[in-house]
GUZA-738649 format. One record per residue: chain; x, y, z of N, C-alpha, C in turn. Coordinates in steps of 0.2 Angstrom, whole numbers, plus 5000, padded with zeros to 4 digits. Example, Ala and Ser with C-alpha at 12.3 -4.5 7.8 and 13.67 -1.06 7.14 Angstrom:
2
+------+------+------+------+------+------+------+------+------+------+
: lovo :  n_X :  n_Y :  n_Z : ca_X : ca_Y : ca_Z :  c_X :  c_Y :  c_Z :
+------+------+------+------+------+------+------+------+------+------+
:    A : 5066 : 4972 : 5039 : 5062 : 4978 : 5039 : 5066 : 4984 : 5039 :
:    A : 5064 : 4989 : 5035 : 5068 : 4995 : 5036 : 5064 : 5000 : 5039 :
+------+------+------+------+------+------+------+------+------+------+
***
This chain:
217
+------+------+------+------+------+------+------+------+------+------+
: lovo :  n_X :  n_Y :  n_Z : ca_X : ca_Y : ca_Z :  c_X :  c_Y :  c_Z :
+------+------+------+------+------+------+------+------+------+------+
:    A : 5519 : 5435 : 5575 : 5523 : 5433 : 5571 : 5528 : 5439 : 5571 :
:    A : 5535 : 5435 : 5574 : 5538 : 5441 : 5576 : 5544 : 5441 : 5568 :
:    A : 5546 : 5446 : 5567 : 5552 : 5449 : 5562 : 5558 : 5448 : 5564 :
:    A : 5561 : 5450 : 5560 : 5571 : 5450 : 5562 : 5573 : 5455 : 5556 :
:    A : 5572 : 5458 : 5555 : 5572 : 5464 : 5551 : 5578 : 5468 : 5555 :
:    A : 5583 : 5470 : 5552 : 5591 : 5473 : 5556 : 5592 : 5480 : 5554 :
:    A : 5592 : 5479 : 5544 : 5595 : 5484 : 5539 : 5587 : 5486 : 5534 :
:    A : 5589 : 5493 : 5537 : 5582 : 5498 : 5531 : 5585 : 5500 : 5530 :
:    A : 5583 : 5500 : 5524 : 5585 : 5505 : 5518 : 5579 : 5509 : 5516 :
:    A : 5579 : 5515 : 5518 : 5573 : 5520 : 5516 : 5573 : 5525 : 5509 :
:    A : 5568 : 5525 : 5505 : 5568 : 5530 : 5499 : 5568 : 5538 : 5502 :
:    A : 5571 : 5545 : 5498 : 5569 : 5550 : 5503 : 5563 : 5555 : 5500 :
:    A : 5565 : 5554 : 5494 : 5559 : 5559 : 5490 : 5551 : 5556 : 5491 :
:    A : 5547 : 5558 : 5494 : 5540 : 5556 : 5495 : 5539 : 5550 : 5500 :
:    A : 5545 : 5549 : 5503 : 5545 : 5542 : 5509 : 5546 : 5545 : 5513 :
:    A : 5551 : 5549 : 5516 : 5555 : 5551 : 5521 : 5553 : 5560 : 5521 :
:    A : 5554 : 5562 : 5514 : 5553 : 5568 : 5513 : 5548 : 5569 : 5510 :
:    A : 5543 : 5576 : 5510 : 5538 : 5579 : 5505 : 5540 : 5581 : 5502 :
:    A : 5543 : 5579 : 5498 : 5547 : 5584 : 5492 : 5544 : 5586 : 5486 :
:    A : 5538 : 5581 : 5483 : 5536 : 5581 : 5479 : 5531 : 5588 : 5476 :
:    A : 5527 : 5591 : 5482 : 5526 : 5595 : 5479 : 5534 : 5601 : 5476 :
:    A : 5539 : 5602 : 5480 : 5546 : 5607 : 5479 : 5545 : 5604 : 5470 :
:    A : 5547 : 5598 : 5468 : 5549 : 5595 : 5461 : 5544 : 5597 : 5456 :
:    A : 5535 : 5597 : 5459 : 5529 : 5599 : 5454 : 5533 : 5607 : 5454 :
:    A : 5532 : 5610 : 5457 : 5532 : 5617 : 5455 : 5540 : 5618 : 5454 :
:    A : 5544 : 5616 : 5453 : 5548 : 5615 : 5448 : 5547 : 5615 : 5442 :
:    A : 5544 : 5609 : 5442 : 5542 : 5610 : 5433 : 5541 : 5615 : 5433 :
:    A : 5530 : 5617 : 5434 : 5528 : 5620 : 5433 : 5534 : 5628 : 5430 :
:    A : 5536 : 5629 : 5435 : 5539 : 5635 : 5434 : 5546 : 5636 : 5427 :
:    A : 5549 : 5632 : 5427 : 5553 : 5630 : 5422 : 5549 : 5631 : 5415 :
:    A : 5547 : 5626 : 5416 : 5542 : 5623 : 5409 : 5540 : 5630 : 5406 :
:    A : 5537 : 5634 : 5413 : 5534 : 5641 : 5406 : 5538 : 5647 : 5405 :
:    A : 5545 : 5645 : 5407 : 5549 : 5648 : 5405 : 5550 : 5648 : 5400 :
:    A : 5550 : 5639 : 5396 : 5551 : 5639 : 5390 : 5546 : 5639 : 5385 :
:    A : 5540 : 5640 : 5387 : 5532 : 5642 : 5384 : 5529 : 5636 : 5385 :
:    A : 5529 : 5631 : 5391 : 5528 : 5628 : 5389 : 5521 : 5625 : 5396 :
:    A : 5515 : 5626 : 5395 : 5511 : 5628 : 5401 : 5508 : 5621 : 5402 :
:    A : 5510 : 5616 : 5404 : 5509 : 5609 : 5406 : 5504 : 5608 : 5412 :
:    A : 5499 : 5603 : 5411 : 5496 : 5602 : 5416 : 5499 : 5596 : 5421 :
:    A : 5498 : 5595 : 5429 : 5501 : 5590 : 5432 : 5500 : 5583 : 5429 :
:    A : 5496 : 5581 : 5426 : 5494 : 5575 : 5421 : 5501 : 5575 : 5416 :
:    A : 5501 : 5580 : 5414 : 5505 : 5581 : 5409 : 5514 : 5579 : 5413 :
:    A : 5515 : 5583 : 5418 : 5519 : 5582 : 5421 : 5522 : 5575 : 5424 :
:    A : 5519 : 5571 : 5426 : 5518 : 5568 : 5431 : 5521 : 5563 : 5425 :
:    A : 5514 : 5561 : 5417 : 5515 : 5556 : 5412 : 5523 : 5557 : 5410 :
:    A : 5526 : 5562 : 5408 : 5531 : 5565 : 5404 : 5539 : 5564 : 5409 :
:    A : 5537 : 5567 : 5414 : 5543 : 5571 : 5419 : 5545 : 5567 : 5422 :
:    A : 5540 : 5566 : 5429 : 5540 : 5562 : 5434 : 5545 : 5558 : 5434 :
:    A : 5552 : 5555 : 5438 : 5554 : 5551 : 5438 : 5561 : 5550 : 5433 :
:    A : 5559 : 5554 : 5425 : 5563 : 5552 : 5421 : 5568 : 5557 : 5418 :
:    A : 5569 : 5560 : 5423 : 5576 : 5566 : 5423 : 5578 : 5570 : 5418 :
:    A : 5583 : 5569 : 5414 : 5584 : 5574 : 5409 : 5581 : 5573 : 5402 :
:    A : 5574 : 5567 : 5401 : 5574 : 5563 : 5395 : 5564 : 5568 : 5396 :
:    A : 5562 : 5570 : 5401 : 5556 : 5572 : 5403 : 5554 : 5579 : 5398 :
:    A : 5560 : 5586 : 5398 : 5558 : 5589 : 5396 : 5559 : 5588 : 5389 :
:    A : 5565 : 5584 : 5387 : 5563 : 5583 : 5377 : 5556 : 5582 : 5376 :
:    A : 5555 : 5576 : 5382 : 5546 : 5574 : 5380 : 5539 : 5579 : 5378 :
:    A : 5539 : 5584 : 5384 : 5536 : 5590 : 5383 : 5540 : 5593 : 5377 :
:    A : 5546 : 5592 : 5372 : 5545 : 5596 : 5365 : 5550 : 5601 : 5367 :
:    A : 5553 : 5602 : 5373 : 5561 : 5606 : 5374 : 5566 : 5603 : 5372 :
:    A : 5570 : 5607 : 5368 : 5574 : 5604 : 5362 : 5582 : 5602 : 5369 :
:    A : 5583 : 5609 : 5372 : 5587 : 5610 : 5375 : 5585 : 5606 : 5380 :
:    A : 5586 : 5598 : 5382 : 5583 : 5597 : 5389 : 5587 : 5596 : 5393 :
:    A : 5597 : 5596 : 5393 : 5600 : 5596 : 5398 : 5600 : 5603 : 5402 :
:    A : 5599 : 5609 : 5397 : 5600 : 5615 : 5401 : 5593 : 5615 : 5406 :
:    A : 5587 : 5615 : 5401 : 5579 : 5615 : 5405 : 5583 : 5610 : 5412 :
:    A : 5584 : 5605 : 5411 : 5584 : 5601 : 5421 : 5589 : 5604 : 5424 :
:    A : 5596 : 5606 : 5420 : 5599 : 5614 : 5427 : 5595 : 5615 : 5429 :
:    A : 5592 : 5620 : 5424 : 5585 : 5626 : 5429 : 5582 : 5623 : 5433 :
:    A : 5580 : 5616 : 5434 : 5576 : 5614 : 5436 : 5580 : 5610 : 5442 :
:    A : 5585 : 5609 : 5443 : 5587 : 5606 : 5451 : 5590 : 5612 : 5453 :
:    A : 5591 : 5620 : 5448 : 5592 : 5625 : 5452 : 5587 : 5626 : 5460 :
:    A : 5581 : 5626 : 5455 : 5575 : 5628 : 5455 : 5573 : 5624 : 5464 :
:    A : 5572 : 5617 : 5461 : 5573 : 5614 : 5468 : 5576 : 5616 : 5475 :
:    A : 5583 : 5617 : 5471 : 5589 : 5618 : 5476 : 5586 : 5623 : 5479 :
:    A : 5583 : 5629 : 5478 : 5580 : 5635 : 5482 : 5577 : 5635 : 5486 :
:    A : 5571 : 5628 : 5486 : 5565 : 5625 : 5490 : 5570 : 5619 : 5494 :
:    A : 5570 : 5616 : 5492 : 5573 : 5608 : 5494 : 5576 : 5610 : 5503 :
:    A : 5580 : 5615 : 5504 : 5584 : 5611 : 5511 : 5581 : 5612 : 5515 :
:    A : 5574 : 5616 : 5515 : 5570 : 5617 : 5519 : 5563 : 5612 : 5521 :
:    A : 5565 : 5609 : 5516 : 5558 : 5605 : 5512 : 5554 : 5600 : 5520 :
:    A : 5547 : 5600 : 5520 : 5544 : 5595 : 5528 : 5545 : 5590 : 5527 :
:    A : 5548 : 5587 : 5532 : 5546 : 5580 : 5533 : 5540 : 5576 : 5533 :
:    A : 5538 : 5570 : 5532 : 5531 : 5567 : 5532 : 5532 : 5565 : 5540 :
:    A : 5525 : 5564 : 5541 : 5524 : 5563 : 5549 : 5528 : 5558 : 5552 :
:    A : 5534 : 5557 : 5558 : 5536 : 5553 : 5561 : 5542 : 5552 : 5558 :
:    A : 5544 : 5556 : 5550 : 5549 : 5551 : 5550 : 5557 : 5554 : 5553 :
:    A : 5557 : 5558 : 5558 : 5562 : 5560 : 5561 : 5562 : 5555 : 5567 :
:    A : 5557 : 5555 : 5572 : 5554 : 5550 : 5576 : 5559 : 5543 : 5574 :
:    A : 5556 : 5540 : 5569 : 5555 : 5536 : 5563 : 5568 : 5534 : 5565 :
:    A : 5567 : 5539 : 5562 : 5575 : 5537 : 5561 : 5578 : 5539 : 5567 :
:    A : 5575 : 5540 : 5572 : 5579 : 5542 : 5579 : 5577 : 5536 : 5581 :
:    A : 5571 : 5531 : 5583 : 5569 : 5528 : 5586 : 5573 : 5520 : 5584 :
:    A : 5572 : 5520 : 5575 : 5578 : 5516 : 5574 : 5586 : 5515 : 5575 :
:    A : 5588 : 5520 : 5574 : 5594 : 5522 : 5575 : 5596 : 5519 : 5586 :
:    A : 5591 : 5522 : 5588 : 5592 : 5519 : 5595 : 5591 : 5511 : 5597 :
:    A : 5587 : 5508 : 5593 : 5585 : 5503 : 5592 : 5591 : 5496 : 5588 :
:    A : 5597 : 5499 : 5589 : 5601 : 5498 : 5584 : 5600 : 5496 : 5577 :
:    A : 5594 : 5497 : 5573 : 5594 : 5496 : 5567 : 5600 : 5499 : 5560 :
:    A : 5604 : 5498 : 5558 : 5608 : 5499 : 5552 : 5601 : 5503 : 5547 :
:    A : 5605 : 5509 : 5547 : 5598 : 5515 : 5543 : 5604 : 5515 : 5533 :
:    A : 5601 : 5514 : 5531 : 5605 : 5518 : 5521 : 5597 : 5520 : 5520 :
:    A : 5602 : 5528 : 5519 : 5597 : 5533 : 5513 : 5599 : 5529 : 5505 :
:    A : 5593 : 5526 : 5501 : 5593 : 5524 : 5493 : 5590 : 5529 : 5489 :
:    A : 5591 : 5535 : 5487 : 5589 : 5540 : 5486 : 5590 : 5541 : 5477 :
:    A : 5586 : 5541 : 5475 : 5585 : 5545 : 5467 : 5589 : 5552 : 5465 :
:    A : 5589 : 5555 : 5472 : 5592 : 5561 : 5471 : 5598 : 5562 : 5471 :
:    A : 5601 : 5569 : 5469 : 5608 : 5569 : 5471 : 5608 : 5571 : 5477 :
:    A : 5614 : 5570 : 5477 : 5618 : 5571 : 5485 : 5617 : 5579 : 5485 :
:    A : 5620 : 5584 : 5481 : 5620 : 5590 : 5483 : 5613 : 5591 : 5484 :
:    A : 5606 : 5590 : 5482 : 5601 : 5591 : 5484 : 5599 : 5588 : 5491 :
:    A : 5599 : 5582 : 5492 : 5599 : 5578 : 5499 : 5602 : 5583 : 5505 :
:    A : 5610 : 5583 : 5506 : 5615 : 5585 : 5509 : 5613 : 5591 : 5514 :
:    A : 5610 : 5594 : 5511 : 5607 : 5601 : 5513 : 5600 : 5599 : 5518 :
:    A : 5597 : 5596 : 5517 : 5591 : 5595 : 5521 : 5593 : 5588 : 5526 :
:    A : 5595 : 5584 : 5526 : 5599 : 5581 : 5531 : 5601 : 5585 : 5538 :
:    A : 5605 : 5590 : 5533 : 5609 : 5593 : 5540 : 5604 : 5599 : 5542 :
:    A : 5598 : 5601 : 5538 : 5592 : 5606 : 5541 : 5589 : 5603 : 5545 :
:    A : 5587 : 5596 : 5547 : 5583 : 5592 : 5548 : 5587 : 5589 : 5555 :
:    A : 5594 : 5590 : 5554 : 5597 : 5587 : 5559 : 5597 : 5579 : 5559 :
:    A : 5597 : 5576 : 5554 : 5598 : 5567 : 5553 : 5603 : 5567 : 5551 :
:    A : 5608 : 5567 : 5551 : 5615 : 5563 : 5549 : 5618 : 5558 : 5554 :
:    A : 5617 : 5560 : 5561 : 5620 : 5555 : 5565 : 5614 : 5551 : 5566 :
:    A : 5608 : 5550 : 5562 : 5604 : 5542 : 5562 : 5606 : 5538 : 5559 :
:    A : 5608 : 5542 : 5550 : 5610 : 5537 : 5547 : 5615 : 5537 : 5547 :
:    A : 5618 : 5528 : 5544 : 5624 : 5525 : 5543 : 5625 : 5526 : 5536 :
:    A : 5623 : 5527 : 5531 : 5625 : 5525 : 5524 : 5620 : 5529 : 5519 :
:    A : 5621 : 5535 : 5516 : 5619 : 5536 : 5511 : 5619 : 5534 : 5505 :
:    A : 5615 : 5531 : 5500 : 5619 : 5531 : 5492 : 5615 : 5536 : 5487 :
:    A : 5616 : 5538 : 5482 : 5611 : 5541 : 5479 : 5613 : 5538 : 5470 :
:    A : 5609 : 5542 : 5465 : 5609 : 5539 : 5459 : 5615 : 5540 : 5455 :
:    A : 5619 : 5545 : 5456 : 5624 : 5546 : 5455 : 5629 : 5543 : 5456 :
:    A : 5630 : 5539 : 5460 : 5634 : 5533 : 5461 : 5634 : 5527 : 5460 :
:    A : 5629 : 5525 : 5455 : 5627 : 5518 : 5454 : 5628 : 5518 : 5445 :
:    A : 5629 : 5515 : 5441 : 5629 : 5513 : 5436 : 5621 : 5512 : 5435 :
:    A : 5614 : 5510 : 5438 : 5609 : 5507 : 5435 : 5606 : 5510 : 5440 :
:    A : 5599 : 5515 : 5441 : 5596 : 5517 : 5445 : 5592 : 5511 : 5447 :
:    A : 5587 : 5514 : 5453 : 5581 : 5508 : 5454 : 5576 : 5509 : 5448 :
:    A : 5572 : 5504 : 5447 : 5573 : 5496 : 5450 : 5577 : 5491 : 5451 :
:    A : 5584 : 5494 : 5445 : 5588 : 5489 : 5447 : 5590 : 5489 : 5453 :
:    A : 5593 : 5481 : 5457 : 5594 : 5484 : 5462 : 5604 : 5486 : 5465 :
:    A : 5605 : 5489 : 5460 : 5613 : 5491 : 5463 : 5614 : 5494 : 5469 :
:    A : 5612 : 5500 : 5469 : 5609 : 5505 : 5475 : 5608 : 5500 : 5480 :
:    A : 5604 : 5495 : 5478 : 5603 : 5492 : 5487 : 5607 : 5486 : 5487 :
:    A : 5611 : 5485 : 5483 : 5614 : 5478 : 5487 : 5620 : 5484 : 5488 :
:    A : 5622 : 5490 : 5488 : 5628 : 5492 : 5488 : 5626 : 5495 : 5494 :
:    A : 5621 : 5495 : 5495 : 5621 : 5499 : 5505 : 5620 : 5494 : 5508 :
:    A : 5615 : 5486 : 5508 : 5616 : 5481 : 5512 : 5625 : 5481 : 5512 :
:    A : 5629 : 5478 : 5505 : 5636 : 5477 : 5507 : 5639 : 5482 : 5512 :
:    A : 5637 : 5488 : 5513 : 5641 : 5492 : 5516 : 5640 : 5492 : 5525 :
:    A : 5632 : 5491 : 5523 : 5631 : 5488 : 5531 : 5633 : 5484 : 5534 :
:    A : 5636 : 5478 : 5532 : 5636 : 5471 : 5531 : 5632 : 5468 : 5535 :
:    A : 5626 : 5468 : 5531 : 5621 : 5465 : 5529 : 5619 : 5460 : 5527 :
:    A : 5614 : 5456 : 5534 : 5610 : 5449 : 5528 : 5605 : 5452 : 5525 :
:    A : 5603 : 5448 : 5518 : 5598 : 5449 : 5513 : 5590 : 5446 : 5517 :
:    A : 5592 : 5444 : 5521 : 5587 : 5440 : 5528 : 5585 : 5443 : 5530 :
:    A : 5589 : 5449 : 5532 : 5585 : 5455 : 5537 : 5582 : 5461 : 5535 :
:    A : 5584 : 5460 : 5529 : 5584 : 5467 : 5528 : 5578 : 5470 : 5523 :
:    A : 5575 : 5477 : 5522 : 5571 : 5478 : 5518 : 5572 : 5486 : 5517 :
:    A : 5566 : 5487 : 5510 : 5568 : 5494 : 5507 : 5561 : 5497 : 5509 :
:    A : 5560 : 5503 : 5509 : 5554 : 5504 : 5512 : 5555 : 5512 : 5508 :
:    A : 5549 : 5513 : 5502 : 5547 : 5518 : 5497 : 5541 : 5519 : 5495 :
:    A : 5540 : 5524 : 5493 : 5531 : 5527 : 5490 : 5533 : 5525 : 5483 :
:    A : 5536 : 5523 : 5480 : 5536 : 5519 : 5473 : 5536 : 5514 : 5470 :
:    A : 5532 : 5511 : 5465 : 5533 : 5502 : 5461 : 5541 : 5503 : 5463 :
:    A : 5545 : 5509 : 5460 : 5554 : 5508 : 5455 : 5557 : 5506 : 5464 :
:    A : 5553 : 5506 : 5469 : 5558 : 5505 : 5475 : 5555 : 5498 : 5477 :
:    A : 5548 : 5496 : 5475 : 5547 : 5490 : 5479 : 5551 : 5484 : 5472 :
:    A : 5552 : 5486 : 5467 : 5552 : 5482 : 5462 : 5559 : 5481 : 5462 :
:    A : 5563 : 5486 : 5465 : 5572 : 5485 : 5466 : 5572 : 5482 : 5471 :
:    A : 5566 : 5480 : 5478 : 5568 : 5475 : 5483 : 5566 : 5467 : 5482 :
:    A : 5562 : 5469 : 5475 : 5562 : 5461 : 5472 : 5570 : 5460 : 5470 :
:    A : 5569 : 5465 : 5465 : 5577 : 5461 : 5463 : 5582 : 5460 : 5466 :
:    A : 5583 : 5463 : 5471 : 5590 : 5463 : 5477 : 5589 : 5459 : 5481 :
:    A : 5581 : 5454 : 5480 : 5580 : 5447 : 5484 : 5578 : 5448 : 5491 :
:    A : 5577 : 5454 : 5494 : 5575 : 5456 : 5501 : 5567 : 5459 : 5500 :
:    A : 5564 : 5460 : 5509 : 5557 : 5460 : 5509 : 5556 : 5470 : 5505 :
:    A : 5550 : 5470 : 5505 : 5550 : 5476 : 5503 : 5542 : 5481 : 5508 :
:    A : 5542 : 5488 : 5509 : 5534 : 5491 : 5513 : 5535 : 5497 : 5508 :
:    A : 5528 : 5498 : 5507 : 5526 : 5504 : 5504 : 5522 : 5509 : 5508 :
:    A : 5525 : 5514 : 5508 : 5521 : 5518 : 5512 : 5517 : 5524 : 5505 :
:    A : 5510 : 5523 : 5508 : 5505 : 5528 : 5506 : 5504 : 5531 : 5508 :
:    A : 5508 : 5538 : 5509 : 5504 : 5545 : 5512 : 5500 : 5546 : 5509 :
:    A : 5495 : 5549 : 5514 : 5491 : 5552 : 5512 : 5490 : 5556 : 5507 :
:    A : 5496 : 5561 : 5506 : 5497 : 5568 : 5505 : 5499 : 5567 : 5498 :
:    A : 5503 : 5560 : 5496 : 5505 : 5560 : 5492 : 5499 : 5555 : 5483 :
:    A : 5493 : 5556 : 5485 : 5488 : 5554 : 5480 : 5488 : 5556 : 5473 :
:    A : 5489 : 5562 : 5477 : 5489 : 5570 : 5469 : 5492 : 5568 : 5465 :
:    A : 5499 : 5563 : 5465 : 5506 : 5563 : 5461 : 5503 : 5555 : 5457 :
:    A : 5502 : 5551 : 5464 : 5501 : 5545 : 5461 : 5495 : 5541 : 5463 :
:    A : 5494 : 5534 : 5455 : 5491 : 5530 : 5457 : 5491 : 5528 : 5461 :
:    A : 5488 : 5525 : 5468 : 5489 : 5518 : 5473 : 5488 : 5515 : 5471 :
:    A : 5484 : 5512 : 5467 : 5483 : 5506 : 5466 : 5486 : 5503 : 5460 :
:    A : 5487 : 5508 : 5455 : 5495 : 5503 : 5450 : 5501 : 5505 : 5454 :
:    A : 5502 : 5509 : 5459 : 5508 : 5506 : 5462 : 5509 : 5499 : 5467 :
:    A : 5504 : 5497 : 5468 : 5502 : 5491 : 5472 : 5502 : 5486 : 5469 :
:    A : 5503 : 5486 : 5463 : 5503 : 5480 : 5456 : 5511 : 5479 : 5458 :
:    A : 5514 : 5483 : 5459 : 5520 : 5480 : 5458 : 5523 : 5474 : 5465 :
:    A : 5518 : 5473 : 5469 : 5516 : 5468 : 5475 : 5523 : 5470 : 5480 :
:    A : 5521 : 5473 : 5486 : 5523 : 5475 : 5492 : 5523 : 5469 : 5495 :
:    A : 5526 : 5470 : 5498 : 5528 : 5462 : 5503 : 5524 : 5465 : 5511 :
:    A : 5524 : 5473 : 5511 : 5519 : 5476 : 5516 : 5519 : 5482 : 5515 :
:    A : 5512 : 5484 : 5516 : 5509 : 5492 : 5515 : 5509 : 5497 : 5521 :
:    A : 5508 : 5501 : 5522 : 5507 : 5505 : 5528 : 5505 : 5511 : 5526 :
:    A : 5500 : 5515 : 5530 : 5498 : 5520 : 5527 : 5502 : 5528 : 5529 :
:    A : 5508 : 5526 : 5537 : 5511 : 5530 : 5538 : 5518 : 5528 : 5540 :
:    A : 5522 : 5532 : 5543 : 5530 : 5528 : 5543 : 5529 : 5527 : 5553 :
:    A : 5523 : 5528 : 5557 : 5522 : 5525 : 5563 : 5520 : 5519 : 5561 :
:    A : 5515 : 5518 : 5556 : 5515 : 5511 : 5558 : 5520 : 5507 : 5555 :
:    A : 5521 : 5507 : 5552 : 5530 : 5504 : 5548 : 5533 : 5504 : 5556 :
:    A : 5536 : 5508 : 5559 : 5539 : 5506 : 5564 : 5537 : 5503 : 5571 :
:    A : 5530 : 5503 : 5572 : 5526 : 5498 : 5576 : 5527 : 5492 : 5574 :
:    A : 5528 : 5489 : 5567 : 5529 : 5483 : 5562 : 5536 : 5479 : 5563 :
:    A : 5539 : 5486 : 5565 : 5548 : 5484 : 5566 : 5547 : 5485 : 5573 :
:    A : 5544 : 5485 : 5576 : 5547 : 5485 : 5585 : 5546 : 5476 : 5585 :
:    A : 5541 : 5473 : 5582 : 5539 : 5467 : 5585 : 5548 : 5462 : 5579 :
:    A : 5553 : 5464 : 5579 : 5558 : 5463 : 5575 : 5562 : 5459 : 5581 :
+------+------+------+------+------+------+------+------+------+------+
***
């Protein structure tokens, strides 16, 4: 069966970039400064993807100041964060194959741009949109809709690629197809069975398999 995808929207954290360990280390380090010796399970439950509210949920009253320290710690490490296997090759090959590529990320622009520059990825990306630039984050479709509109894309030819249920549900809400990437290394952070309940249209174990699938477009 031939596919017809031409507009590929990619998540950054945990999907293209192996940033999950960077974030976990930042939470550990800063929470300890506040006297909170929390487990990975507690971080995943209360803080993961919870932005400023995460610190408050584990008992840190000045959550805004804590969050700023977490971001500062992430900034120290994230510029040279490793990419997941085949991430750069994926972007190069999609670009050369005349696909249009957008990064749709919950990261701040100030965090992702240094990493994109470090890995020399900007030349392969047509559009970048971050959570700061929308009123409603994923799983709301606003970010995806803005990316598709910027690319002058057709929803029937668009796909969101991510590693979490929020990415997949955002795709459903935007009326486009979705692909879930289940990197083996992400198992320590995510419950894959739970993520699959978001009902992705396609599921891949790595980015190379995703590209091989898109080759049939």
